[in-house]
C-alpha positions as CSV (number, residue, x, y, z in Angstrom):
1,M,-4.4,-41.3,138.8
2,G,-7.9,-42.2,137.6
3,P,-10.4,-44.8,138.7
4,R,-9.4,-48.4,138.3
5,T,-11.3,-51.3,136.8
6,P,-10.7,-54.6,138.6
7,P,-9.2,-57.2,136.2
8,G,-11.5,-59.8,134.8
9,S,-11.4,-63.5,135.2
10,G,-10.4,-66.3,132.9
11,P,-7.9,-69.1,132.7
12,G,-5.0,-69.4,135.1
13,L,-1.2,-69.6,134.5
14,E,0.1,-71.2,131.3
15,V,3.6,-72.4,132.2
16,R,5.6,-74.0,129.4
17,P,8.9,-76.0,129.4
18,F,11.7,-74.4,127.5
19,R,15.2,-75.2,126.2
20,A,17.5,-73.4,128.7
21,L,20.8,-71.7,128.1
22,T,23.2,-72.4,131.1
23,Y,26.8,-72.1,131.9
24,R,28.7,-75.2,130.8
25,N,30.8,-75.2,134.0
26,R,28.3,-75.9,136.9
27,D,30.9,-76.1,139.7
28,P,29.3,-74.3,142.7
29,G,32.2,-71.9,143.0
30,H,32.1,-71.0,139.3
31,L,28.3,-70.4,139.4
32,A,28.8,-68.1,142.4
33,R,31.4,-66.1,140.4
34,V,29.4,-65.8,137.2
35,S,25.9,-65.1,138.6
36,S,24.5,-61.9,140.0
37,P,21.6,-60.3,141.9
38,A,18.8,-59.0,139.7
39,Y,19.9,-56.0,137.6
40,D,17.9,-53.4,139.6
41,L,19.7,-54.5,142.9
42,V,23.2,-54.0,141.4
43,T,24.9,-50.7,142.4
44,P,27.6,-49.2,140.2
45,A,30.2,-50.4,142.7
46,G,28.6,-53.8,142.8
47,R,28.6,-54.1,139.1
48,A,32.3,-53.4,139.0
49,R,33.0,-56.1,141.7
50,L,30.9,-58.6,139.8
51,A,32.5,-57.8,136.4
52,D,36.0,-58.2,138.0
53,A,35.0,-61.5,139.6
54,D,34.9,-63.3,136.3
55,P,35.1,-62.3,132.6
56,H,31.9,-64.1,132.0
57,N,29.8,-62.7,134.9
58,I,26.2,-62.3,133.8
59,V,26.3,-58.6,134.8
60,R,28.1,-58.0,131.5
61,L,24.8,-59.0,129.8
62,I,22.2,-57.5,132.1
63,L,24.0,-54.2,132.7
64,P,26.3,-53.8,129.6
65,Q,28.6,-50.8,129.5
66,V,29.8,-49.3,126.3
67,D,33.4,-48.1,126.5
68,G,33.4,-48.8,130.2
69,R,30.3,-46.6,130.8
70,P,26.6,-47.1,130.6
71,G,25.5,-46.3,127.1
72,D,22.1,-45.5,125.5
73,A,19.6,-48.3,125.5
74,D,20.2,-49.4,121.9
75,A,24.0,-49.3,122.1
76,S,24.0,-51.2,125.4
77,A,21.6,-53.8,124.1
78,D,23.7,-54.3,120.9
79,L,26.8,-54.8,123.1
80,A,24.9,-57.4,125.3
81,A,23.8,-59.3,122.1
82,T,27.3,-59.4,120.7
83,T,28.7,-60.6,124.1
84,L,26.0,-63.3,124.4
85,R,26.7,-64.6,120.9
86,S,30.4,-64.8,121.6
87,W,29.8,-66.7,124.9
88,V,27.6,-69.2,123.1
89,T,30.1,-69.6,120.2
90,D,33.0,-70.1,122.7
91,G,31.0,-72.8,124.6
92,V,30.8,-70.7,127.8
93,L,27.0,-71.1,127.6
94,V,25.3,-74.2,126.3
95,R,21.8,-74.9,125.1
96,D,19.7,-77.8,126.3
97,A,18.7,-80.3,123.7
98,A,15.2,-80.7,125.0
99,A,12.6,-78.6,126.8
100,A,12.3,-78.7,130.6
101,L,11.1,-76.9,133.6
102,W,13.4,-76.1,136.6
103,L,12.4,-76.5,140.2
104,Y,14.2,-73.8,142.2
105,E,14.7,-73.9,146.0
106,L,16.1,-70.9,147.9
107,Q,17.2,-71.6,151.5
108,P,17.9,-68.4,153.5
109,A,21.0,-68.4,155.8
110,D,18.9,-67.3,158.8
111,G,17.1,-70.6,159.0
112,A,13.8,-69.2,157.6
113,P,11.7,-71.7,155.7
114,A,12.9,-72.3,152.1
115,T,11.1,-70.8,149.1
116,V,10.4,-73.3,146.4
117,G,9.1,-72.5,142.9
118,W,9.1,-73.5,139.2
119,L,11.1,-71.8,136.5
120,G,9.2,-71.8,133.2
121,A,8.1,-69.8,130.2
122,V,4.9,-68.2,131.4
123,A,2.5,-67.2,128.6
124,L,1.8,-63.4,128.5
125,P,-1.9,-63.3,129.3
126,P,-4.3,-61.3,127.1
127,A,-5.6,-57.9,128.1
128,G,-8.3,-58.2,130.9
129,S,-7.0,-61.5,132.1
130,A,-6.4,-62.0,135.9
131,A,-3.8,-64.8,135.3
132,V,-0.9,-62.4,136.0
133,L,-1.5,-59.2,137.9
134,P,1.0,-56.3,138.5
135,H,0.8,-54.3,141.7
136,E,3.3,-51.5,141.1
137,D,3.7,-48.6,138.7
138,T,6.6,-48.6,136.2
139,Y,8.8,-46.0,134.5
140,P,8.6,-45.9,130.7
141,A,12.3,-45.3,130.3
142,A,13.2,-48.3,132.4
143,V,10.7,-50.5,130.5
144,E,12.2,-49.4,127.2
145,G,15.7,-50.2,128.4
146,R,14.7,-53.7,129.3
147,R,12.7,-54.1,126.0
148,A,15.7,-53.0,123.9
149,L,17.8,-55.6,125.7
150,L,15.3,-58.3,125.2
151,A,14.8,-57.4,121.5
152,A,18.6,-57.4,120.8
153,T,19.5,-60.6,122.7
154,R,16.4,-62.5,121.9
155,T,16.8,-64.0,125.3
156,D,15.2,-63.7,128.7
157,L,18.4,-63.0,130.7
158,E,16.8,-63.2,134.1
159,P,13.4,-64.4,135.5
160,I,10.6,-62.3,136.9
161,V,9.0,-63.7,140.0
162,L,5.3,-64.5,140.4
163,A,3.4,-65.4,143.6
164,H,0.6,-67.8,142.8
165,D,-2.5,-68.8,144.6
166,P,-2.1,-71.8,147.0
167,E,-2.4,-75.1,145.2
168,P,-1.6,-78.4,147.1
169,D,-0.8,-80.3,144.0
170,V,2.0,-77.9,143.1
171,A,3.6,-78.5,146.5
172,E,3.2,-82.2,146.1
173,V,5.0,-82.4,142.8
174,S,7.7,-80.1,144.0
175,A,8.4,-82.3,147.1
176,R,8.7,-85.4,144.8
177,V,11.3,-83.7,142.7
178,Q,13.3,-82.5,145.7
179,R,13.9,-86.1,146.7
180,S,16.4,-86.4,143.9
181,A,19.9,-84.8,143.6
182,P,19.8,-81.2,142.3
183,T,21.2,-80.3,138.9
184,M,23.1,-77.3,140.2
185,E,23.6,-75.5,143.5
186,L,25.5,-72.6,144.9
187,R,25.6,-70.4,148.0
188,D,25.5,-66.6,147.3
189,G,27.2,-63.8,149.2
190,D,24.2,-63.4,151.5
191,G,24.4,-67.1,152.5
192,V,21.3,-68.1,150.6
193,L,21.6,-71.7,149.2
194,H,20.2,-72.0,145.7
195,R,19.4,-75.5,144.4
196,L,17.9,-76.2,141.0
197,W,16.5,-79.4,139.5
198,R,16.1,-79.8,135.7
199,V,12.8,-81.6,135.1
200,D,12.0,-83.2,131.7
201,D,10.0,-86.2,132.8
202,V,6.8,-86.1,130.8
203,A,4.5,-87.2,133.6
204,T,6.1,-84.7,136.1
205,L,5.9,-81.8,133.6
206,K,2.2,-82.6,133.0
207,A,1.4,-82.7,136.7
208,A,3.3,-79.5,137.4
209,T,1.8,-77.5,134.5
210,Q,-1.7,-78.7,135.1
211,A,-1.5,-77.8,138.8
212,L,-0.2,-74.3,138.0
213,S,-2.9,-73.8,135.4
214,R,-5.4,-73.8,138.3
215,T,-3.7,-70.8,139.9
216,R,-3.4,-67.1,139.2
217,A,-0.5,-65.0,140.3
218,V,0.7,-61.5,141.3
219,I,4.0,-60.1,140.0
220,A,6.3,-60.2,143.0
221,D,9.4,-58.9,141.2
222,G,10.1,-57.8,137.7
223,H,7.3,-55.3,136.8
224,H,9.6,-53.5,134.3
225,R,10.7,-56.8,132.7
226,F,7.1,-58.0,132.4
227,A,6.1,-54.8,130.8
228,A,9.1,-55.0,128.5
229,A,8.1,-58.5,127.5
230,R,4.6,-57.3,126.6
231,A,6.1,-54.4,124.6
232,N,8.5,-56.6,122.8
233,A,5.7,-59.1,121.9
234,G,3.9,-56.2,120.3
235,T,6.8,-55.6,118.0
236,Q,7.6,-59.2,117.0
237,D,4.4,-60.0,115.0
238,G,4.0,-63.4,116.6
239,A,7.7,-64.4,116.5
240,A,8.4,-67.7,118.2
241,G,8.8,-67.4,122.0
242,S,7.9,-63.7,122.2
243,D,4.5,-64.5,123.7
244,A,6.0,-65.7,127.0
245,V,8.3,-64.5,129.7
246,L,10.8,-66.4,131.9
247,A,9.4,-66.6,135.4
248,L,10.0,-68.2,138.8
249,V,6.5,-69.1,140.0
250,T,6.3,-69.5,143.8
251,P,3.3,-69.9,146.1
252,M,1.7,-67.0,148.0
253,G,2.1,-68.0,151.7
254,P,3.9,-71.0,153.1
255,G,6.7,-72.1,150.9
256,G,6.8,-68.8,149.1
257,L,8.4,-65.4,149.5
258,R,8.3,-62.8,152.3
259,V,8.0,-59.1,151.7
260,D,10.6,-56.6,152.9
261,P,10.2,-52.8,152.8
262,I,11.9,-50.5,150.2
263,H,12.8,-47.1,151.6
264,R,13.1,-43.6,150.0
265,V,15.7,-40.9,150.2
266,V,15.1,-37.3,149.2
267,P,18.4,-35.7,148.4
268,D,19.4,-32.1,149.2
269,L,16.7,-31.6,151.9
270,P,17.8,-30.2,155.2
271,F,16.5,-32.4,158.0
272,N,15.1,-29.6,160.2
273,A,13.2,-28.1,157.3
274,A,11.9,-31.5,156.3
275,V,10.6,-32.2,159.8
276,A,9.0,-28.7,160.0
277,A,7.2,-29.2,156.8
278,A,6.1,-32.7,157.8
279,A,4.7,-31.3,161.1
280,R,2.1,-29.4,159.0
281,G,0.4,-32.7,158.2
282,F,1.5,-35.2,160.8
283,V,2.1,-35.5,164.5
284,T,5.9,-35.6,164.9
285,A,8.1,-36.9,167.8
286,G,11.7,-37.9,168.2
287,V,12.6,-41.6,168.5
288,P,15.4,-42.2,171.1
289,V,18.7,-43.6,169.8
290,D,20.6,-45.6,172.3
291,G,24.2,-44.9,171.6
292,A,26.1,-43.1,168.8
293,G,27.0,-44.1,165.2
294,P,25.2,-45.6,162.3
295,E,24.7,-49.0,164.0
296,A,22.7,-47.4,166.8
297,V,20.5,-45.5,164.4
298,V,19.8,-48.7,162.4
299,A,19.0,-50.6,165.6
300,A,16.6,-47.9,166.8
301,A,14.9,-47.7,163.4
302,R,14.5,-51.4,163.1
303,A,13.1,-51.7,166.6
304,W,10.5,-49.0,166.0
305,L,9.5,-50.3,162.5
306,G,9.3,-53.8,163.8
307,D,7.0,-52.9,166.7
308,P,3.4,-54.0,165.8
309,A,2.0,-51.4,168.3
310,E,3.5,-48.5,166.3
311,R,2.0,-46.8,163.2
312,G,3.4,-44.3,160.8
313,L,6.6,-43.4,159.1
314,L,10.2,-42.6,160.2
315,L,12.4,-39.8,159.0
316,S,16.2,-39.7,159.4
317,D,19.3,-37.8,158.4
318,G,21.4,-40.8,159.3
319,A,21.9,-39.5,162.9
320,R,18.4,-38.6,164.2
321,L,15.0,-40.3,164.0
322,V,11.6,-38.6,163.9
323,R,8.4,-40.5,163.7
324,L,5.3,-39.3,161.7
325,T,1.9,-40.4,162.9
326,A,-1.7,-39.4,162.8
327,A,-1.9,-37.9,159.3
328,A,-4.0,-34.8,159.1
329,P,-7.2,-34.8,157.0
330,E,-5.6,-32.5,154.4
331,V,-2.8,-35.1,154.0
332,R,-5.2,-37.9,153.6
333,A,-7.1,-35.9,151.1
334,A,-4.1,-36.0,148.8
335,V,-4.6,-39.8,148.5
336,P,-7.0,-40.4,145.6
337,A,-10.4,-41.3,147.1
338,E,-11.4,-43.3,144.1
339,E,-8.8,-45.9,144.7
340,P,-9.7,-49.1,146.7
341,P,-9.3,-49.2,150.5
342,A,-6.5,-51.8,150.3
343,W,-4.5,-49.2,148.4
344,R,-5.4,-46.0,150.3
345,D,-4.3,-47.4,153.6
346,L,-0.7,-48.3,152.6
347,D,2.1,-46.5,154.3
348,V,4.0,-46.1,151.0
349,V,0.9,-44.5,149.4
350,L,0.6,-42.0,152.3
351,A,4.3,-41.3,152.0
352,H,4.2,-40.6,148.3
353,H,1.0,-38.7,148.0
354,G,0.9,-36.9,151.4
355,L,4.5,-36.4,152.5
356,L,6.6,-36.3,149.3
357,Q,4.2,-34.6,146.9
358,V,2.1,-32.3,149.2
359,L,4.2,-31.3,152.2
360,W,7.7,-31.5,150.5
361,A,6.5,-30.7,147.0
362,R,8.9,-33.3,145.4
363,P,8.0,-35.1,142.2
364,D,8.3,-38.9,142.0
365,T,11.3,-39.0,139.7
366,V,14.5,-41.1,139.9
367,D,16.5,-37.9,140.7
368,A,14.1,-36.4,143.2
369,V,13.3,-39.7,145.1
370,V,16.1,-42.3,145.5
371,I,15.2,-45.9,146.2
372,A,17.0,-47.8,149.0
373,H,16.6,-51.5,149.5
374,G,17.7,-51.6,153.2
375,L,17.9,-49.5,156.3
376,E,21.7,-49.3,156.2
377,E,21.6,-48.2,152.5
378,A,18.8,-45.6,153.2
379,L,20.6,-44.0,156.1
380,A,24.0,-44.0,154.3
381,T,22.4,-42.5,151.2
382,A,20.8,-39.8,153.3
383,V,24.2,-38.8,154.7
384,E,25.9,-39.0,151.3
385,R,23.2,-37.0,149.5
386,A,22.6,-34.4,152.3
387,G,19.0,-35.5,152.4
388,V,16.3,-37.3,154.4
389,A,15.5,-41.0,154.5
390,V,11.8,-42.0,154.6
391,L,11.7,-45.4,156.3
392,L,8.7,-47.6,155.7
393,R,7.2,-50.8,156.8
394,A,6.6,-53.6,154.3
395,P,3.1,-54.3,153.2
396,S,2.0,-57.9,153.8
397,P,1.7,-60.4,150.9
398,T,-2.1,-60.2,151.6
399,D,-2.0,-56.4,151.1
400,V,-0.1,-56.8,147.8
401,A,-2.5,-59.4,146.5
402,A,-5.5,-57.2,147.5
403,V,-4.2,-54.2,145.7
404,A,-3.4,-56.2,142.5
405,R,-6.8,-57.9,142.5
406,A,-8.5,-54.5,142.9
407,G,-6.8,-53.4,139.7
408,A,-4.7,-50.8,141.5
409,R,-1.0,-50.1,141.5
410,M,1.4,-49.2,144.3
411,P,4.0,-46.5,143.8
412,R,7.1,-47.8,142.0
413,K,9.4,-50.0,144.1
414,S,7.0,-50.5,147.0
415,T,7.8,-54.1,147.7
416,L,11.0,-56.2,148.0
417,F,10.1,-59.9,147.8
418,V,12.8,-62.1,149.2
419,P,14.8,-64.3,148.9
420,K,15.7,-63.4,145.3
421,P,16.6,-65.9,142.5
422,R,20.1,-65.7,141.3
423,T,20.5,-64.1,137.8
424,G,22.6,-66.1,135.3
425,L,21.8,-69.7,136.4
426,V,19.1,-70.3,133.8
427,L,18.5,-68.2,130.7
428,R,15.7,-68.6,128.1
429,P,16.3,-68.0,124.4
430,L,13.0,-67.0,122.9
431,A,13.2,-69.1,119.8
432,D,13.5,-72.9,119.8
């Protein structure tokens, strides 16, 4: 990974109204059955449950299966395009007559403050612009899969998520809209309440887009889809709508998203051997687990990772916990010195460059390093795959923004911004 050049300056976000494609039936129960988490959060078992929940569940478009199995990118994309056309022809999905923006509120079940943002068609910024900055690396194969899907369907099937600079006028316009009745709402399986307002009032659209144009944003979720939109735009020769991407634009800080960690699991790695190798570059020590069973391990891991006085990483085979602290100089030397300090100090960077690549000699591939979006999933996967879970703390939103603005990239899947918008509520056909 070579030296980075910080991105340049320039205009802020260009957010455009669009003619949405939505389910005709907006009953909350129906919307809950036909919507889905984002494609990269859906497991094979989860896809089966979603597809069985309703014959028109959006998972049939975002994760199409040829002959009941995942096919190659082109075959899957063609299937999604055929399915989408049939749903439009049959009136399952209907197109708005006029362009609009959508205000989107996500209220977590745990009583945490709501996240509020705007769904719009965000113009893809030119090279060198700081209007939209990524902060994570991507996989070319994953980008190509999303690009093929976008090219075949000619539709943004799910939004990316952007975290923008604070701007009081955005919050003021949002609050005015929220005083009216929402256009649609539902509660998902995690208890998050999703409420959306369709906004086509000219004065409100002008106020919202002008306020957002004074901000810049970091990609919070959807790096592969953003890269796919860029790649697709390069093949469309200026075709209508290909110069933008559907995005939920939320504030960085109050009223915006929070960051949860994403963990790693290295399959087929004996725990004792993993700890012995890690001890060559870290100080290792066991973490007590009060009780037996997966719940006790999860509780102990969550307590250690949530303690602000602790530093370092956790390893687990699903039954035991070992902490890694005080990385040795030879481990830190594996972290590229030319990268900015905001990047070099991240736990996920030390884990990838020092632990996984140097001490364990594992490549960063989807087969060698499995991604897990929660502690329970990471520990269960470690047991199922006879491997070792690497449990991490989440970087702060400030850390993420600092890395992006320095022109650097975190390792793939370093951040989990939550809560997540529900896929399937609002689609964006590229052409008007």
